[in-house]
MARTOR-615229 format. One record per residue: residue in three letters; x, y, z of N, C-alpha, C in turn. Coordinates in steps of 0.05 Angstrom, whole numbers. Last residue first. Layout:
! MARTOR-615229
<site ala, <X, Y, Z>, <X, Y, Z>, <X, Y, Z>>
...
//
This chain:
! MARTOR-615229
<site ala, <18, -145, -465>, <35, -161, -445>, <43, -192, -462>>
<site ser, <31, -82, -499>, <13, -106, -497>, <28, -122, -485>>
<site val, <33, -17, -507>, <50, -40, -494>, <20, -61, -491>>
<site glu, <-6, 24, -511>, <-5, 4, -526>, <16, -16, -532>>
<site asp, <-11, 59, -471>, <-30, 28, -479>, <-29, 20, -500>>
<site ser, <56, 64, -444>, <34, 70, -455>, <14, 46, -464>>
<site val, <80, 63, -365>, <78, 58, -396>, <48, 57, -418>>
<site leu, <63, 98, -338>, <90, 97, -332>, <98, 84, -367>>
<site gly, <1, 115, -328>, <18, 125, -345>, <52, 124, -340>>
<site arg, <-21, 60, -308>, <-8, 90, -291>, <-1, 112, -302>>
<site asn, <-52, 13, -328>, <-38, 41, -336>, <-40, 67, -317>>
<site ile, <-42, -47, -322>, <-62, -28, -306>, <-46, 1, -308>>
<site val, <-52, -111, -353>, <-38, -87, -360>, <-55, -72, -345>>
<site pro, <-38, -168, -329>, <-57, -153, -335>, <-46, -127, -327>>
<site glu, <30, -193, -342>, <8, -194, -318>, <-6, -173, -332>>
<site ser, <87, -232, -357>, <64, -225, -371>, <45, -227, -348>>
<site arg, <148, -206, -343>, <135, -228, -340>, <110, -207, -349>>
<site gly, <191, -172, -356>, <206, -199, -359>, <170, -213, -346>>
<site thr, <195, -110, -329>, <199, -127, -350>, <200, -154, -343>>
<site phe, <194, -76, -283>, <169, -79, -302>, <171, -84, -327>>
<site his, <239, -84, -253>, <221, -89, -242>, <185, -91, -263>>
<site phe, <281, -79, -292>, <274, -111, -280>, <253, -107, -263>>
<site leu, <280, -28, -308>, <283, -43, -323>, <269, -68, -312>>
<site asn, <280, 2, -250>, <253, 0, -268>, <257, -12, -286>>
<site leu, <332, -10, -242>, <313, -27, -226>, <278, -24, -239>>
<site thr, <356, 16, -272>, <363, -7, -276>, <339, -24, -263>>
<site leu, <340, 71, -267>, <328, 56, -289>, <336, 34, -291>>
<site val, <363, 79, -211>, <332, 83, -223>, <323, 66, -251>>
<site val, <423, 72, -233>, <405, 56, -208>, <374, 54, -214>>
<site ser, <424, 122, -264>, <426, 93, -273>, <415, 75, -256>>
<site ser, <409, 151, -222>, <392, 154, -248>, <403, 130, -261>>
<site val, <451, 143, -184>, <433, 144, -182>, <406, 145, -201>>
<site leu, <500, 161, -216>, <504, 134, -211>, <468, 136, -199>>
<site met, <487, 222, -232>, <491, 189, -250>, <492, 166, -244>>
<site leu, <489, 240, -185>, <464, 238, -195>, <469, 218, -215>>
<site ala, <548, 238, -177>, <527, 219, -153>, <496, 223, -171>>
<site gly, <567, 267, -216>, <565, 241, -214>, <557, 225, -200>>
<site ile, <550, 319, -197>, <534, 305, -225>, <546, 271, -213>>
<site ala, <581, 314, -149>, <543, 325, -145>, <539, 311, -166>>
<site val, <634, 325, -175>, <636, 294, -152>, <595, 298, -147>>
<site his, <636, 359, -201>, <646, 346, -217>, <631, 319, -196>>
<site ala, <625, 401, -161>, <600, 397, -182>, <618, 372, -191>>
<site thr, <677, 410, -141>, <664, 398, -122>, <625, 389, -137>>
<site thr, <705, 419, -184>, <716, 396, -169>, <699, 382, -160>>
<site ile, <682, 471, -191>, <683, 451, -217>, <690, 426, -203>>
<site ile, <687, 495, -142>, <665, 494, -155>, <666, 477, -180>>
<site val, <755, 496, -143>, <732, 490, -118>, <708, 485, -130>>
<site gly, <758, 532, -186>, <771, 497, -182>, <754, 487, -166>>
<site ala, <741, 577, -169>, <728, 563, -191>, <736, 535, -195>>
<site val, <776, 592, -126>, <736, 591, -121>, <727, 576, -145>>
<site pro, <826, 598, -149>, <821, 583, -133>, <782, 569, -132>>
<site ala, <817, 616, -217>, <809, 623, -191>, <809, 597, -179>>
<site ile, <867, 597, -268>, <844, 595, -252>, <835, 595, -225>>
<site gly, <913, 596, -281>, <899, 623, -286>, <877, 621, -276>>
<site glu, <937, 556, -265>, <948, 571, -250>, <929, 598, -259>>
<site gly, <916, 514, -290>, <899, 515, -275>, <910, 538, -256>>
<site phe, <947, 505, -343>, <916, 533, -342>, <908, 535, -321>>
<site val, <977, 482, -341>, <997, 495, -328>, <958, 518, -329>>
<site thr, <947, 411, -308>, <958, 432, -335>, <969, 458, -314>>
<site phe, <917, 392, -267>, <942, 377, -281>, <949, 384, -304>>
<site glu, <872, 419, -251>, <884, 407, -228>, <912, 396, -235>>
<site ala, <849, 451, -288>, <846, 458, -269>, <872, 450, -245>>
<site leu, <837, 407, -329>, <849, 432, -334>, <857, 451, -309>>
<site tyr, <809, 370, -300>, <833, 367, -316>, <851, 392, -317>>
<site ala, <760, 394, -289>, <774, 397, -270>, <806, 386, -279>>
<site gly, <743, 412, -346>, <757, 434, -330>, <773, 426, -304>>
<site val, <729, 359, -368>, <754, 371, -373>, <763, 400, -360>>
<site gly, <687, 341, -318>, <718, 328, -319>, <738, 348, -339>>
<site leu, <658, 375, -338>, <667, 396, -312>, <693, 370, -315>>
<site thr, <645, 351, -387>, <651, 377, -394>, <665, 393, -365>>
<site leu, <618, 307, -370>, <645, 305, -388>, <656, 335, -394>>
<site gln, <577, 324, -341>, <596, 314, -327>, <631, 312, -342>>
<site val, <545, 340, -384>, <557, 364, -367>, <576, 351, -345>>
<site ala, <538, 289, -407>, <556, 313, -422>, <556, 336, -406>>
<site leu, <513, 257, -373>, <541, 253, -376>, <556, 272, -385>>
<site leu, <466, 283, -358>, <486, 287, -338>, <508, 280, -341>>
<site gly, <441, 272, -413>, <446, 297, -408>, <466, 307, -384>>
<site gly, <432, 216, -401>, <451, 229, -435>, <463, 261, -413>>
<site leu, <408, 218, -354>, <423, 208, -351>, <444, 214, -371>>
<site leu, <352, 241, -379>, <366, 257, -362>, <396, 248, -360>>
<site leu, <349, 204, -418>, <358, 227, -432>, <367, 240, -405>>
<site ile, <337, 158, -381>, <362, 157, -405>, <369, 181, -412>>
<site leu, <292, 176, -364>, <315, 164, -352>, <334, 170, -365>>
<site arg, <262, 188, -411>, <262, 202, -394>, <284, 200, -376>>
<site val, <248, 135, -426>, <264, 158, -446>, <273, 182, -428>>
<site trp, <230, 113, -381>, <257, 100, -390>, <271, 119, -409>>
<site ser, <176, 135, -387>, <195, 130, -354>, <214, 125, -367>>
<site val, <148, 122, -430>, <158, 149, -424>, <182, 148, -404>>
<site asn, <153, 81, -471>, <162, 81, -449>, <178, 103, -446>>
<site glu, <159, 87, -531>, <132, 84, -525>, <135, 86, -488>>
<site leu, <207, 63, -550>, <198, 97, -540>, <182, 102, -538>>
<site his, <242, 28, -550>, <224, 36, -531>, <210, 56, -528>>
<site asp, <287, 25, -586>, <267, 3, -590>, <237, 7, -568>>
<site arg, <304, 71, -596>, <303, 49, -615>, <273, 34, -614>>
<site leu, <315, 85, -541>, <300, 107, -558>, <291, 87, -585>>
<site ile, <342, 42, -525>, <315, 47, -510>, <304, 72, -532>>
<site arg, <391, 38, -555>, <374, 25, -548>, <342, 23, -542>>
<site arg, <416, 86, -546>, <411, 83, -583>, <385, 56, -575>>
<site leu, <428, 89, -496>, <409, 107, -499>, <397, 106, -534>>
<site leu, <451, 54, -489>, <434, 49, -463>, <407, 71, -490>>
<site leu, <498, 62, -504>, <489, 47, -519>, <464, 41, -509>>
<site phe, <517, 105, -486>, <503, 119, -510>, <497, 100, -521>>
<site ile, <534, 89, -434>, <504, 109, -433>, <499, 109, -468>>
<site his, <576, 60, -453>, <551, 49, -445>, <531, 66, -438>>
<site ile, <613, 104, -466>, <600, 81, -488>, <570, 66, -478>>
<site thr, <615, 122, -417>, <605, 144, -436>, <596, 124, -459>>
<site val, <635, 83, -397>, <617, 97, -382>, <601, 104, -400>>
<site leu, <696, 84, -418>, <662, 63, -420>, <643, 70, -409>>
<site gly, <714, 135, -408>, <702, 129, -438>, <682, 100, -436>>
<site ala, <721, 130, -354>, <702, 155, -359>, <687, 146, -391>>
<site phe, <753, 86, -353>, <727, 81, -347>, <713, 107, -353>>
<site val, <801, 117, -371>, <794, 97, -380>, <766, 87, -377>>
<site leu, <810, 159, -328>, <798, 165, -356>, <795, 146, -375>>
<site his, <820, 133, -280>, <801, 147, -287>, <784, 145, -316>>
<site ala, <864, 104, -301>, <846, 87, -295>, <822, 101, -297>>
<site asp, <897, 154, -300>, <891, 138, -326>, <878, 110, -330>>
<site leu, <907, 174, -253>, <888, 192, -278>, <880, 175, -297>>
<site arg, <926, 145, -215>, <911, 135, -228>, <888, 146, -245>>
<site asp, <942, 195, -154>, <945, 175, -174>, <917, 161, -193>>
<site gly, <922, 239, -125>, <930, 240, -144>, <943, 218, -160>>
<site thr, <891, 224, -71>, <929, 211, -71>, <941, 224, -90>>
<site his, <844, 232, -75>, <856, 240, -47>, <881, 228, -56>>
<site arg, <828, 239, -127>, <827, 257, -115>, <839, 261, -87>>
<site leu, <837, 189, -144>, <854, 205, -154>, <848, 232, -134>>
<site val, <806, 153, -112>, <841, 148, -102>, <841, 175, -123>>
<site ala, <758, 173, -134>, <760, 173, -96>, <796, 183, -97>>
<site gly, <760, 165, -178>, <758, 184, -178>, <767, 187, -150>>
<site phe, <766, 105, -179>, <786, 116, -189>, <783, 143, -183>>
<site ile, <699, 101, -157>, <729, 87, -136>, <749, 103, -152>>
<site phe, <672, 121, -199>, <671, 129, -169>, <699, 124, -152>>
<site gln, <678, 77, -230>, <694, 109, -237>, <696, 122, -215>>
<site ile, <657, 34, -213>, <691, 38, -207>, <693, 67, -215>>
<site tyr, <601, 60, -218>, <616, 59, -191>, <641, 55, -188>>
<site ile, <602, 56, -275>, <595, 85, -263>, <610, 80, -237>>
<site leu, <602, -1, -277>, <620, 12, -283>, <616, 52, -273>>
<site gly, <558, -11, -255>, <578, -23, -240>, <601, -5, -256>>
<site val, <510, 8, -293>, <514, 25, -262>, <543, 6, -250>>
<site thr, <531, -17, -337>, <533, 12, -333>, <536, 27, -306>>
<site ile, <507, -68, -324>, <538, -70, -326>, <543, -35, -325>>
<site leu, <450, -60, -323>, <468, -60, -298>, <500, -57, -304>>
<site ser, <444, -42, -370>, <434, -30, -358>, <452, -31, -329>>
<site leu, <455, -95, -404>, <470, -69, -409>, <468, -47, -383>>
<site asn, <417, -120, -370>, <443, -126, -370>, <462, -112, -375>>
<site arg, <366, -102, -399>, <370, -102, -364>, <400, -103, -363>>
<site leu, <372, -103, -458>, <374, -80, -436>, <377, -83, -401>>
<site arg, <373, -165, -450>, <403, -144, -459>, <399, -128, -455>>
<site ser, <319, -169, -439>, <339, -181, -421>, <367, -172, -425>>
<site thr, <288, -147, -472>, <296, -130, -452>, <311, -142, -440>>
<site asn, <285, -180, -524>, <311, -153, -524>, <302, -141, -498>>
<site thr, <241, -207, -514>, <272, -218, -518>, <284, -200, -506>>
<site asp, <191, -183, -465>, <201, -176, -499>, <231, -188, -498>>
<site glu, <136, -159, -434>, <152, -180, -446>, <165, -187, -468>>
<site ile, <137, -123, -386>, <127, -118, -413>, <150, -150, -418>>
<site arg, <73, -107, -343>, <101, -116, -346>, <103, -122, -374>>
<site val, <36, -62, -292>, <37, -74, -323>, <72, -85, -323>>
<site ser, <26, -47, -251>, <35, -81, -244>, <33, -81, -277>>
<site thr, <35, 8, -205>, <32, -6, -229>, <39, -31, -226>>
<site gln, <35, 18, -148>, <12, 15, -154>, <12, 8, -191>>
<site leu, <101, 16, -123>, <77, 0, -112>, <40, -6, -131>>
<site trp, <122, 55, -163>, <123, 22, -156>, <107, 9, -147>>
<site ser, <83, 91, -166>, <91, 88, -189>, <97, 63, -186>>
<site arg, <89, 121, -109>, <62, 102, -119>, <64, 89, -148>>
<site ser, <144, 91, -70>, <133, 113, -89>, <108, 94, -100>>
<site thr, <177, 57, -46>, <152, 72, -34>, <140, 92, -47>>
<site phe, <227, 47, -85>, <207, 25, -71>, <187, 34, -55>>
<site leu, <240, 99, -85>, <236, 94, -105>, <211, 74, -104>>
<site ala, <267, 108, -30>, <254, 132, -45>, <235, 112, -68>>
<site leu, <308, 67, -33>, <286, 69, -23>, <264, 87, -28>>
<site ser, <332, 87, -77>, <325, 58, -86>, <295, 61, -63>>
<site val, <356, 132, -47>, <352, 134, -73>, <323, 108, -82>>
<site thr, <389, 105, -7>, <369, 124, 1>, <353, 125, -29>>
<site leu, <423, 77, -48>, <405, 57, -27>, <382, 79, -18>>
<site ala, <453, 117, -63>, <444, 98, -83>, <423, 83, -68>>
<site phe, <486, 128, -17>, <458, 151, -35>, <437, 132, -47>>
<site phe, <512, 91, -5>, <498, 90, 13>, <471, 111, -5>>
<site ala, <550, 91, -49>, <534, 71, -45>, <514, 72, -25>>
<site gln, <573, 142, -32>, <557, 134, -59>, <538, 122, -58>>
<site ala, <594, 131, 15>, <580, 148, 2>, <558, 148, -11>>
<site phe, <636, 90, -7>, <608, 86, 9>, <587, 101, 19>>
<site cys, <674, 122, -32>, <663, 110, -39>, <633, 100, -28>>
<site ala, <685, 160, 12>, <675, 169, -4>, <664, 146, -22>>
<site his, <716, 124, 53>, <687, 136, 61>, <675, 151, 38>>
<site val, <757, 98, 22>, <720, 83, 31>, <706, 95, 34>>
<site ile, <776, 142, 21>, <777, 137, -6>, <751, 119, 1>>
<site ala, <798, 147, 75>, <784, 169, 59>, <761, 164, 34>>
<site leu, <825, 107, 82>, <794, 113, 96>, <780, 130, 86>>
<site ala, <868, 117, 60>, <854, 98, 52>, <827, 97, 55>>
<site arg, <884, 159, 88>, <874, 167, 66>, <860, 139, 56>>
<site ser, <885, 174, 155>, <885, 149, 140>, <871, 160, 109>>
<site leu, <885, 197, 215>, <897, 205, 188>, <906, 184, 163>>
<site asn, <859, 169, 252>, <886, 158, 251>, <907, 161, 218>>
<site thr, <821, 207, 260>, <828, 204, 286>, <863, 183, 270>>
<site val, <791, 217, 215>, <810, 232, 219>, <830, 231, 242>>
<site arg, <780, 155, 198>, <794, 177, 179>, <812, 195, 186>>
<site leu, <747, 161, 242>, <768, 139, 239>, <790, 147, 221>>
<site gly, <702, 189, 224>, <712, 193, 244>, <739, 175, 246>>
<site gly, <685, 158, 176>, <693, 187, 178>, <707, 193, 200>>
<site met, <676, 113, 197>, <692, 105, 178>, <706, 135, 171>>
<site val, <624, 125, 235>, <653, 114, 233>, <682, 110, 224>>
<site gly, <590, 137, 190>, <605, 159, 207>, <619, 151, 222>>
<site gln, <581, 89, 158>, <598, 108, 145>, <608, 131, 172>>
<site ala, <560, 50, 197>, <583, 43, 187>, <605, 77, 176>>
<site ile, <515, 87, 200>, <530, 74, 215>, <556, 79, 216>>
<site val, <494, 72, 149>, <499, 94, 154>, <510, 106, 185>>
<site ser, <494, 17, 159>, <511, 31, 139>, <513, 59, 141>>
<site val, <449, 12, 178>, <479, -3, 192>, <508, 15, 169>>
<site leu, <406, 36, 157>, <424, 45, 183>, <441, 28, 194>>
<site ala, <404, -5, 117>, <403, 30, 110>, <417, 46, 143>>
<site ile, <397, -45, 126>, <415, -45, 118>, <426, -9, 116>>
<site val, <334, -43, 150>, <365, -43, 171>, <390, -44, 157>>
<site gly, <316, -30, 104>, <319, -15, 126>, <339, -10, 145>>
<site leu, <323, -82, 80>, <331, -57, 70>, <342, -39, 94>>
<site trp, <286, -105, 117>, <318, -107, 117>, <331, -96, 107>>
<site lys, <234, -82, 103>, <240, -79, 124>, <274, -86, 134>>
<site met, <237, -100, 48>, <243, -75, 59>, <251, -70, 80>>
<site trp, <225, -157, 55>, <255, -143, 40>, <262, -112, 49>>
<site lys, <173, -152, 75>, <193, -155, 84>, <222, -159, 85>>
<site arg, <125, -111, 70>, <143, -129, 52>, <171, -136, 74>>
<site ser, <93, -69, 93>, <90, -102, 104>, <110, -120, 89>>
<site asp, <101, -11, 135>, <109, -27, 102>, <111, -56, 111>>
<site arg, <110, 10, 188>, <82, 11, 166>, <87, -5, 142>>
<site val, <146, -10, 216>, <119, -7, 230>, <99, -6, 211>>
<site trp, <192, -4, 185>, <179, -37, 200>, <158, -32, 216>>
<site ile, <189, 50, 160>, <191, 27, 142>, <178, -4, 166>>
<site ala, <195, 73, 211>, <178, 81, 192>, <165, 52, 176>>
<site leu, <250, 60, 223>, <224, 49, 237>, <208, 48, 237>>
<site met, <280, 73, 181>, <281, 53, 186>, <255, 44, 203>>
<site leu, <280, 131, 180>, <258, 119, 161>, <257, 88, 170>>
<site ala, <290, 141, 226>, <263, 148, 230>, <253, 130, 203>>
<site ile, <343, 137, 209>, <338, 118, 236>, <311, 117, 234>>
<site thr, <360, 174, 175>, <363, 148, 170>, <345, 128, 184>>
<site leu, <355, 218, 211>, <332, 213, 186>, <328, 184, 177>>
<site phe, <400, 214, 238>, <372, 211, 247>, <350, 209, 230>>
<site gly, <436, 215, 188>, <427, 193, 212>, <407, 185, 222>>
<site val, <431, 261, 176>, <423, 239, 155>, <419, 219, 182>>
<site ile, <456, 296, 214>, <424, 299, 208>, <408, 271, 197>>
<site ser, <503, 278, 218>, <494, 270, 235>, <450, 270, 232>>
<site gly, <520, 307, 170>, <516, 282, 166>, <500, 259, 194>>
<site leu, <515, 355, 183>, <495, 341, 171>, <493, 320, 162>>
<site leu, <561, 366, 227>, <523, 367, 235>, <507, 361, 210>>
<site arg, <602, 349, 185>, <590, 326, 216>, <560, 335, 218>>
<site his, <595, 393, 148>, <593, 370, 145>, <588, 352, 171>>
<site ser, <610, 428, 183>, <584, 431, 177>, <572, 406, 163>>
<site his, <665, 420, 198>, <642, 416, 219>, <608, 417, 211>>
<site glu, <683, 434, 147>, <681, 400, 155>, <667, 401, 177>>
<site tyr, <667, 490, 137>, <652, 465, 118>, <666, 439, 140>>
<site leu, <694, 506, 180>, <664, 506, 174>, <661, 485, 153>>
<site val, <747, 493, 180>, <729, 493, 197>, <697, 485, 194>>
<site gly, <784, 514, 140>, <762, 492, 139>, <747, 483, 156>>
<site his, <842, 527, 169>, <829, 524, 147>, <811, 511, 145>>
<site val, <852, 559, 242>, <856, 536, 216>, <837, 544, 193>>
<site tyr, <891, 613, 262>, <867, 603, 252>, <872, 575, 239>>
<site val, <926, 642, 319>, <923, 622, 293>, <896, 613, 288>>
<site asp, <947, 698, 330>, <927, 689, 327>, <933, 666, 309>>
<site leu, <983, 742, 379>, <989, 727, 345>, <970, 703, 348>>
<site arg, <978, 812, 394>, <980, 782, 392>, <983, 774, 372>>
<site glu, <976, 862, 396>, <1005, 850, 411>, <1002, 821, 411>>
<site gly, <941, 868, 344>, <960, 882, 364>, <976, 870, 368>>
<site ser, <945, 814, 308>, <934, 825, 315>, <940, 847, 343>>
<site lys, <976, 770, 255>, <983, 790, 278>, <957, 806, 287>>
<site ile, <959, 705, 241>, <951, 736, 239>, <952, 751, 264>>
<site leu, <967, 654, 210>, <975, 661, 236>, <973, 693, 229>>
<site thr, <937, 592, 186>, <940, 622, 188>, <945, 627, 210>>
<site tyr, <948, 522, 170>, <940, 540, 185>, <948, 576, 176>>
<site thr, <919, 462, 143>, <930, 494, 137>, <923, 505, 158>>
<site arg, <930, 400, 141>, <916, 417, 160>, <940, 432, 145>>
<site glu, <954, 340, 132>, <937, 350, 123>, <912, 368, 135>>
<site asn, <1003, 327, 167>, <963, 323, 173>, <947, 331, 164>>
<site ala, <1034, 340, 116>, <1034, 306, 136>, <1006, 300, 151>>
<site lys, <1025, 400, 107>, <1022, 362, 86>, <1018, 340, 103>>
<site asp, <1016, 440, 132>, <1020, 412, 142>, <1010, 392, 128>>
<site ala, <1036, 511, 123>, <1020, 482, 110>, <1029, 449, 117>>
<site leu, <1021, 571, 144>, <1027, 538, 149>, <1020, 526, 135>>
<site lys, <1022, 638, 133>, <1009, 609, 126>, <1030, 588, 128>>
<site trp, <1020, 699, 171>, <1036, 682, 156>, <1022, 646, 144>>
<site arg, <1017, 770, 171>, <1002, 748, 166>, <1024, 722, 148>>
<site ser, <1050, 817, 186>, <1025, 812, 198>, <1004, 788, 196>>
<site gly, <1102, 824, 158>, <1099, 833, 191>, <1071, 824, 201>>
<site his, <1074, 811, 93>, <1106, 818, 107>, <1094, 830, 144>>
<site gln, <1028, 763, 86>, <1027, 790, 89>, <1056, 801, 113>>
<site glu, <1046, 707, 74>, <1030, 731, 56>, <1026, 758, 54>>
<site thr, <1102, 678, 73>, <1092, 693, 86>, <1069, 713, 62>>
<site ser, <1098, 600, 96>, <1096, 628, 79>, <1089, 659, 81>>
<site ile, <1123, 534, 115>, <1107, 571, 129>, <1120, 588, 105>>
<site ile, <1109, 474, 124>, <1117, 502, 103>, <1109, 521, 108>>
<site val, <1134, 421, 167>, <1111, 445, 164>, <1119, 463, 139>>
<site asn, <1152, 383, 174>, <1161, 383, 154>, <1140, 405, 142>>
<site lys, <1150, 366, 229>, <1167, 379, 227>, <1173, 388, 196>>
<site ser, <1076, 371, 235>, <1095, 356, 228>, <1121, 375, 225>>
<site val, <1031, 390, 300>, <1041, 401, 276>, <1078, 380, 269>>
<site ser, <985, 400, 342>, <1003, 382, 331>, <1013, 394, 303>>
<site ile, <958, 443, 384>, <963, 439, 354>, <990, 431, 350>>
<site gly, <956, 454, 440>, <941, 431, 436>, <944, 431, 401>>
<site asn, <990, 489, 458>, <966, 498, 459>, <951, 473, 444>>
<site lys, <1038, 465, 456>, <1029, 477, 478>, <1002, 481, 483>>
<site glu, <1046, 464, 403>, <1048, 440, 407>, <1034, 445, 447>>
<site leu, <1063, 520, 392>, <1030, 519, 378>, <1021, 481, 395>>
<site gly, <1101, 521, 417>, <1090, 543, 425>, <1061, 534, 410>>
<site his, <1145, 487, 390>, <1133, 474, 424>, <1111, 503, 423>>
<site gln, <1147, 506, 351>, <1129, 485, 350>, <1127, 476, 376>>
<site leu, <1182, 556, 362>, <1149, 556, 348>, <1136, 532, 352>>
<site lys, <1219, 537, 377>, <1204, 547, 393>, <1179, 557, 381>>
<site ala, <1243, 499, 332>, <1237, 493, 355>, <1222, 506, 376>>
<site ser, <1215, 529, 277>, <1233, 529, 295>, <1228, 512, 318>>
<site leu, <1193, 532, 209>, <1196, 519, 231>, <1211, 519, 261>>
<site asn, <1209, 583, 164>, <1219, 558, 176>, <1210, 552, 203>>
<site asp, <1210, 636, 157>, <1200, 623, 142>, <1200, 587, 144>>
<site lys, <1235, 681, 181>, <1254, 661, 177>, <1234, 639, 158>>
<site glu, <1186, 701, 212>, <1196, 714, 187>, <1222, 692, 179>>
<site leu, <1174, 661, 248>, <1159, 665, 230>, <1174, 677, 198>>
<site asp, <1208, 677, 292>, <1212, 648, 273>, <1197, 649, 245>>
<site ala, <1187, 722, 303>, <1208, 732, 297>, <1219, 705, 279>>
<site gln, <1145, 707, 333>, <1138, 726, 307>, <1165, 716, 288>>
<site ile, <1151, 696, 381>, <1153, 667, 360>, <1149, 683, 329>>
<site thr, <1125, 729, 412>, <1158, 729, 409>, <1168, 717, 383>>
<site pro, <1070, 727, 429>, <1080, 734, 396>, <1106, 737, 395>>
<site asp, <1049, 658, 443>, <1072, 677, 441>, <1069, 692, 418>>
<site val, <974, 655, 418>, <1003, 637, 419>, <1023, 664, 426>>
<site ser, <915, 648, 410>, <940, 651, 406>, <956, 652, 418>>
<site val, <873, 590, 382>, <880, 601, 398>, <903, 631, 388>>
<site leu, <829, 587, 328>, <843, 565, 346>, <853, 579, 377>>
<site phe, <784, 605, 286>, <801, 614, 304>, <805, 591, 326>>
<site gly, <747, 599, 238>, <773, 584, 245>, <790, 578, 273>>
<site ser, <702, 628, 245>, <721, 641, 227>, <748, 621, 231>>
<site val, <653, 590, 243>, <657, 610, 218>, <686, 624, 212>>
<site thr, <667, 562, 292>, <665, 550, 263>, <673, 569, 243>>
<site lys, <668, 610, 326>, <695, 592, 316>, <693, 576, 301>>
<site ser, <612, 622, 320>, <638, 638, 324>, <667, 636, 309>>
<site leu, <588, 578, 345>, <583, 582, 315>, <602, 602, 310>>
<site pro, <623, 531, 383>, <612, 552, 380>, <607, 570, 343>>
<site tyr, <596, 463, 404>, <615, 479, 387>, <605, 508, 370>>
<site leu, <548, 429, 403>, <552, 460, 418>, <576, 468, 412>>
<site phe, <554, 384, 372>, <524, 401, 371>, <532, 429, 390>>
<site met, <599, 357, 398>, <598, 364, 366>, <579, 385, 360>>
<site asn, <627, 387, 448>, <607, 369, 438>, <597, 371, 418>>
<site tyr, <702, 399, 443>, <675, 409, 447>, <654, 381, 443>>
<site gly, <751, 382, 427>, <746, 384, 451>, <707, 389, 463>>
<site phe, <745, 400, 370>, <762, 416, 385>, <744, 411, 416>>
<site thr, <683, 372, 372>, <709, 378, 356>, <719, 403, 374>>
<site thr, <683, 289, 390>, <685, 313, 388>, <691, 331, 371>>
<site pro, <690, 236, 372>, <668, 248, 353>, <671, 282, 363>>
<site trp, <745, 270, 337>, <725, 258, 341>, <719, 240, 362>>
<site asp, <798, 331, 322>, <793, 301, 338>, <761, 294, 327>>
<site pro, <816, 355, 288>, <825, 340, 293>, <827, 318, 312>>
<site val, <784, 392, 230>, <784, 385, 258>, <797, 360, 275>>
<site ala, <813, 388, 180>, <809, 416, 199>, <802, 409, 225>>
<site leu, <814, 346, 150>, <820, 342, 173>, <821, 373, 190>>
<site gly, <791, 363, 105>, <776, 340, 115>, <789, 337, 144>>
<site ser, <795, 410, 73>, <787, 413, 100>, <781, 386, 112>>
<site asp, <804, 421, 15>, <827, 408, 35>, <824, 416, 58>>
<site thr, <765, 436, -25>, <786, 460, 0>, <801, 441, 17>>
<site ser, <751, 385, -39>, <759, 400, -59>, <777, 426, -47>>
<site thr, <736, 367, 6>, <756, 350, 3>, <763, 375, -21>>
<site val, <687, 400, 27>, <711, 391, 46>, <735, 376, 34>>
<site leu, <660, 391, -20>, <662, 415, -13>, <686, 411, -3>>
<site gly, <639, 336, -18>, <657, 343, -42>, <683, 366, -36>>
<site gly, <610, 338, 31>, <640, 322, 23>, <652, 323, 4>>
<site met, <572, 367, 0>, <583, 379, 25>, <616, 365, 33>>
<site cys, <552, 332, -24>, <556, 354, -52>, <585, 368, -25>>
<site ile, <530, 292, 0>, <556, 288, -10>, <564, 308, -25>>
<site leu, <492, 320, 31>, <521, 316, 50>, <540, 303, 29>>
<site ile, <454, 329, -17>, <469, 352, 5>, <492, 345, 18>>
<site phe, <442, 270, -12>, <454, 291, -32>, <471, 311, -26>>
<site thr, <409, 262, 45>, <446, 251, 39>, <456, 266, 9>>
<site thr, <372, 296, 30>, <389, 305, 49>, <420, 297, 46>>
<site val, <347, 263, -7>, <352, 292, -28>, <374, 305, 1>>
<site ala, <343, 211, 21>, <357, 219, -8>, <366, 245, -10>>
<site thr, <309, 240, 63>, <331, 224, 67>, <350, 225, 38>>
<site leu, <265, 257, 26>, <277, 274, 45>, <305, 257, 50>>
<site val, <250, 209, 10>, <254, 223, -9>, <273, 251, 7>>
<site ala, <224, 182, 61>, <248, 169, 43>, <266, 185, 18>>
<site leu, <185, 221, 79>, <208, 208, 92>, <234, 197, 72>>
<site arg, <151, 207, 31>, <170, 232, 36>, <187, 234, 53>>
<site his, <131, 158, 36>, <153, 163, 11>, <157, 186, 15>>
<site leu, <115, 162, 82>, <136, 142, 87>, <153, 146, 63>>
<site trp, <66, 196, 69>, <85, 204, 85>, <109, 191, 88>>
<site pro, <41, 159, 34>, <46, 189, 21>, <62, 192, 37>>
<site arg, <43, 93, 25>, <37, 110, 40>, <56, 135, 28>>
<site tyr, <10, 40, -15>, <25, 70, -19>, <19, 86, 8>>
<site met, <17, -31, 4>, <7, -1, 1>, <15, 23, -4>>
//
């Protein structure tokens, strides 16, 4: 039975998860993943009680202003390191110090700990700020909201949905969001790039799961019983399933590339394979199933997203791996790379929804109940 409020809750969970993925892309694009060094607390505060003013500014502490002499030498002296660590700021010995404004502003790039600090002279004080606290802290808070929504969705499914397999999907969603949160925290505490890659890939899988739950609770899924029996649909289903797999593998190599700078070759190869398979799906559906409005809309959406994604991919490549990137404003590079992640996520869920529809509405002959998904001309 279709329950509008359950479907709306599932849609809200999926939409919030997409916003979370966009925020995660922004965190990675701005190198803000380790701006907050502790977890599950935020600089020792309860995550939900961390002062908004500190979140926006990134202010950490004020240090001994006499270390300004060390900053002028653009190297990390023992005195400067001790002054920072005394205030709970751990820096590696290979930190790179550069002067942004002579006598008043310095940048500390700690590549080993993946954090960037700014020291600003303010009167007689020397204030330390960390880059990206707003992005990372917002990412954590939004992740908590997704967690609460997933709990609510799982409980609602168990109480009101009679399908046993849906109940277990709700449990899987809950376990997945908990695992995702733990992985995100361990990535911070262990400074693990491997966990960052797994965290990014798992986020896409979880997004696909939430969108699937929204689909399974929708009116069209529950109240449309038409089936298409056609020898061509078996190949179409397989082609669509392969496309989903290729898009997800593309995500894996994309995550590796974003976090390590390696495997650009594999990322480009799978981009080509994804493009070919989406083109084959587009051609087959427009040729053989033009009467099925739902499938046509989904494949056109997927094709349009592909065109945008390829454009963003070229922009990201120019910004990150060529000399043209030097002429691109940093904010433009952040927008391009973050949008690249977001559009990729939409491509994945679009292909998943198309594949689920293909498997659900083909393969068996049943009386036709037209709900607008398939035209009256299609016979069982």
